[in-house]
N, C-alpha and C positions, 0 to 999 in steps of 0.2 A: 609661455612657449607657444608659437603658432601651430595650428593643427597640421599634421602630415597630410599632404595632398599628393596622390599618385600621379606621376607624370607631369608635375608642375614644371612649367618653363616660362621664362620671361625673356623678351628680347626688345631691343630698341636701337634706333639709329636716327641721325639727323641728315636729311637730304641736303644737297648743294644749295637749295633755295632757303634753307633754314627750317623747313617743315619737319616735324617729328613723326615718326612711325614707331608705335609701341604695341606689342602684343603679349598677352598673358594667356596661358591655357593650362588645362588640367584634365585628366581622365576621370570618368565617373563610371560606377557600376552599371548605371542605366540612365536614360534620359530623365531630366528633372522637370521638364514642362512638356505639354503635349505638342505635337508637330503640327502647328496651326498658327494662324494670325493671333489668336488668343494667347497661345503659348509664347509667341514672340513678345507680345505686349507685357506679359508677366515678367519676362527676363528684364525688360526695361524698368518696369515699376519696382521690382524687387531691388534693383541696383540703386535707384534713387532713395529708397527707404533705408538702404544700408549706410549711406553717407553720414547721416546724423549719428547713427550707432557707432560707426568707426571713428568719428571725430569728437566723441563725448558731447555731442550736441552743439559744438562750436560752429559747424557748418550746417545750414538748413537747406533742404531741397523743397521746391514747390513745382508741382506738375500742373499744367493747365492745357487748354486748347492750343495755345500759342507755342507750347514746348515746355522746357524745364529751366528753372533758375536755381543756382546755388549761391547762397549768401552767407557771409559771416554773421553770426548773431548780432543784431543791432548795427550792422555795418554794411560794407559795400557789396555790390554784385560781383561775385568771383567768376561766374561762368553762366552764359546764356546760350541755350540750345534751342533749335527749332523743333517742330513736332516730330514724333517718331515715324519712321518708315519701317514697316515690317516686311520681310522677304521670307518666303517659304519656297525652297527649291532643293530638289534631291533629298538628301537626308539632313539638310541644314535649315534651321530657323534662326533669323537674325532680326534684331531691333536696333536701328541706327538713328542717330540724331546729328543734324548739321550743327557745327560750332559757329555761333553768330557773334559772340563778343563777351565782354566782362573784363575784370581787372587782370585775370591770368592770361588774357589773349592779346597778342601783339596786333594781329589782323584777322579778320573773319576768314574762315575756311577750314576745311577738314571735317572729319566725323568721329564720333564715338559710337562703336558698335558692340553689342553684347550678343553672343551667339551660342548655339548648341548644335552639335552634329550627333545624330542618333547612333552612328557607328554600325557595327561594333569595332572597337570600343567606343562608347559614348565619350564625347569631349565637350567641355564648356570653355568659353573664353571671352576675352574683351580685347578690342583693338582700337587704337587711336591712330588715325591716318591723316596726313596733310594738315596737322595742327601747328600753328605758329605761336609758341609760348612767349609771353612777355619776358620771363626770366630766360637768360641765355647762359651758355657755357657752364661753368662750375656751379653756378646758382641753380640752374635747372637740374643738373646731374645730382647734386648733393641735397637739394630740398624738394623740388616739385616731383621729380620722377620717383624717388623712394616713397613719397606719400601716396602717389597714384598707385604704385605697385602694391603697397600695403592695403589700400582700399579695395583693389580688385581681388587680392588674395582673400581678404575677409568676406567679400561678396561671394566668391566661388565656394569657399568653405561652408558658408551658411547655406547656399543652395543645395550642396551635397548633403549636409547634415539634416536639413529639413526634409529632403526627399527620402532619407533613410528612416524617418520616424514611422 
């Protein structure tokens, strides 16, 4: 049974150009990272560490100076992202990555962003904007989107659980 997350919401749509916009968010009792560039980088790093956990090790993530790569174990490059960009403004800290390519990408473009708003109430979230998936229609809705939402849910639940320790 997935953990109960206060204020959990997920939304998604496809634009007229075929680009995906997807956002997941949840409330938290308090911020889970500091309101700084370091805190923003932690949001990103913790997300990429969650991917192998959530996929039972079938998908591996590798972070480096050039960005992030997600690969199937012993297999193809699923997703290639550029270096992180951290933004700290108002009560929000965000770490975003440009989407550059990979098997899951029809064409370069868009971003993946992981964010925290200090609130009150504090909120955590993930957003994919301007992404052009290789899978379209029912395949995207029935396969890729539910996997993405489950990964984000696990990531957000883990952030909150670790902050409560």
